[in-house]
C-alpha angles and dihedrals in degrees: 000000000000118000106251097217091058097040110040143045124189118219119194122201117250116263111281130182091359094304129112135182107217119207118307130226120234125207126183113241129190093259103027138314134322116214121199125182149124141255112213135193105234098172134017102236096150094252117144114257118253114252094212147339132267118216122195123193108213127188125229090270092054097255117143110240098177143352127210126185120195133176126251117245125211136042096259093115098045118111119002101295122116112257147113141259125200140226141190121197130183116214113196128205135049119308119218134206109279096026117141132198117214114203119196134164112257121225133172122017 
């Protein structure tokens, strides 16, 4: 299995609507990679909280190889208080040198 540090970088979307996705943790799994992280309310701008996160695996040329959407767990984003909710996503398939994972809060459908 490919060493994660050499093969992958994780990009998080810039804060939007008062929400941010701090850095994620990657763990090698038998059939791919597990990504664990958080989405946190940084400001109360009245924006609806995201219900999950969308992760895209992109190759070195910027092409999207796969997309996974997973729900957030925890009540940290309910109400208007500052807080965090958490996610765990399993990305299957082999990762290659230069691959990147984009993590962004998911809203809407």
